[in-house]
N, C-alpha and C positions, 0 to 999 in steps of 0.2 A: 486514618489520615489519607487524603486523596493522593493518588499516584498520577504521574504524568507519563504520556506516551506520544509517540510519533506515528502518523500514518500518512499514506499518500495514495490518492486516487490516480491510478496509472493511465497512460495514454489511451488505452481502450475504453476505460470508463469515461474519460473526458470527451473523447471523440463521439461516443454514443450518447452523450447528453445525460449521463447518469449521476453527475455530481450531487445534484439536489436530493435525489432518491437515496443515495448512499449516505449523505450527511444526515438526512432525516432518520434513517435507520439507526445511525450512531447515536443521535440525541434521544430518540425514543427508547434506546436501550439503557439510557441513564448516564451517558458520557457527555461531558461538557466540552464544546469546541472553544479553545482558548484563542487560537490564531489560525488563519489560513493564508495561503499564498499560491496563486497560479503562476507557473513559470515553465520554461523549457529547461530540461536538465542538460547540463553540459557533459561532455565525455569525462571531464575531471570529477565532477560531482557524482556521476554514475560509478566511476571507479572507486571513489570513497565509500559510497553507499554499499556497494557489493564487494568490498574488500574481503570480508570473511569467506567469500566463495571463489576468490582468485585461484586459478589453477584447475578448477573443476571443469568438466567438459561442457557444462551449460553456461559458464561464465560469459563468453562472448555474446551469446544470445540475450542474456539479461541486459548487458550494456546496450546492445543494438535496440532492443525493445524500449527501454526506459528513455532513450533519447529520441525516439521516433515521433514524439508529439508532446504537447503540453500536459502537465500533471497538476494536481492540486495537493500541495503539501499542507498538513494539518498538525497542530499540537492539541492534544486532548488531555482531559483530566477526569478522574473519577475513582471510585473504590476499585482496587485491583484492576486498573484501567488496561494494563497490558494483556492480562489473561481474558478479561471481558471482551476487549476488542477482537482478540484472536478467535474467540468463540463465535462472535457474530459475523466475522469474515468468512468462516468455514475453511475447509481443507484447501491447501495450496493448489492442488489439482482440482479444478472446478467439477470435473466428472465424478469426484469422490465427495464433494461438498453436499451436506445435507440440505434438504428443503428448509426454508426459514432463514438460511444464512445468505449473506450478500453474494458470495460466489455460487452458491447452490441455486438461488433464485434468478440471478441476473446474468448468468454465463451465456456466451454466444454458442450457437450450434457448432461452429468451427473455432475451437479454442487455440489453434496453433497459428503462429506467425509463419512467414515464408521460410525462415531458417529453423523452424521447429520449436521455438520458444513457446511457452504457455502464456496465453492472455488470461490473467486472473483478476483483473479490475482494481485490486487494492493491495497495498503493502502495509504491514503493521509490525512494529518492533517486537522482538521476541524476548527481551530482557530489559531491566532498568539501564544497564550499561549501553545496550544498543540504542535505546530510546534517547539517551543523552547524546551519543555519538552521531546518530542520524539527524537529530533535531538541529545540531550545530551546522550540519552541511547545508540546510535549507533556510535556517533562520539566523538572524544576528546573534552573536554570542552574548 
């Protein structure tokens, strides 16, 4: 049975004009794009999205980065969609992402924002619970 997941092309990916390249990689990997929405993330949405990281030293940087420019939110479907997407995204730190992954192939030379946050192009849910919670933040219930 197909699984649903949430992903978001982050401000660095949108600003660099990589949305089509990233979406193409996702579909070529066998995931179906159900819905997309380009928007600017509000501080409230950012706080909801990154609530699991509240209190960690990198939390403020996450919020600042995700509200810094437009994003493309996506709902995806496919067999083991969550794990599949996370494999094609690559390691969270693009310097450790393997060739052939989105983060490995498309990373910038300077992956750090002014406050030291990592620009890593794409977010993907890490569990079915997270996929449901994150999807509701960006799409109608």
